[in-house]
C-alpha positions in Angstrom: -20.4 -10.5 -43.5 -23.4 -11.1 -45.9 -27.2 -11.8 -44.7 -30.3 -12.7 -46.1 -33.5 -11.4 -44.3 -36.7 -13.3 -45.2 -39.8 -11.7 -43.6 -43.1 -12.7 -42.2 -42.4 -16.6 -42.1 -44.8 -18.7 -40.6 -43.2 -20.2 -37.3 -44.9 -23.5 -38.4 -42.8 -23.6 -41.6 -39.6 -23.4 -39.9 -37.4 -26.4 -39.0 -38.4 -28.1 -35.8 -34.9 -27.1 -34.1 -35.7 -23.2 -35.2 -39.2 -23.5 -33.7 -38.0 -25.3 -30.5 -36.2 -22.1 -29.8 -38.8 -19.6 -30.2 -41.0 -18.5 -27.6 -43.6 -17.5 -30.3 -46.7 -19.3 -31.3 -47.0 -21.8 -33.9 -49.2 -19.6 -36.1 -46.8 -16.4 -35.7 -45.0 -14.9 -37.9 -41.4 -14.0 -37.8 -38.6 -12.4 -39.6 -35.7 -14.8 -40.3 -31.9 -13.6 -40.6 -29.6 -15.6 -42.0 -25.7 -14.2 -41.8 -22.4 -15.7 -42.9 -19.6 -15.3 -40.7 -16.3 -13.8 -41.8 -14.5 -17.0 -41.0 -16.8 -18.9 -43.1 -15.4 -17.1 -46.0 -12.1 -18.3 -45.4 -10.7 -21.4 -47.5 -11.1 -24.8 -45.6 -8.2 -26.4 -43.9 -6.2 -28.5 -46.6 -8.2 -27.1 -49.6 -5.3 -26.0 -51.8 -3.5 -29.5 -51.1 -6.7 -31.3 -52.5 -8.0 -28.9 -55.4 -8.1 -30.6 -58.9 -5.1 -29.3 -60.7 -3.3 -28.2 -57.7 0.6 -27.6 -57.5 2.3 -31.2 -56.1 6.0 -29.8 -56.7 8.5 -28.0 -54.6 7.0 -25.0 -53.2 6.8 -21.7 -55.2 8.7 -18.8 -54.5 8.6 -15.3 -56.2 11.9 -14.3 -57.6 13.2 -10.7 -57.0 11.4 -8.0 -58.9 14.3 -5.5 -59.2 13.7 -1.9 -59.0 11.5 0.7 -60.4 12.9 2.9 -63.2 11.6 6.4 -62.4 9.8 8.0 -65.0 9.4 11.8 -66.2 6.7 13.2 -64.9 4.0 14.8 -67.3 3.0 18.3 -67.5 
């Protein structure tokens, strides 16, 4: 989650919808904290189907990767 904090904001400078929710007087100063929620960070539904240059063919699958060859330890 990330946040932006703005201190000493005059209530009169806030959007009307925010002012309506505050019990503070019109001339008061407040601290505004704006946060993004984790769900807002996720890709919107259908994003990858609409993105420019997006893959339009058959679904891609990852081929088997085989096994790792053990290496000698370094001393």
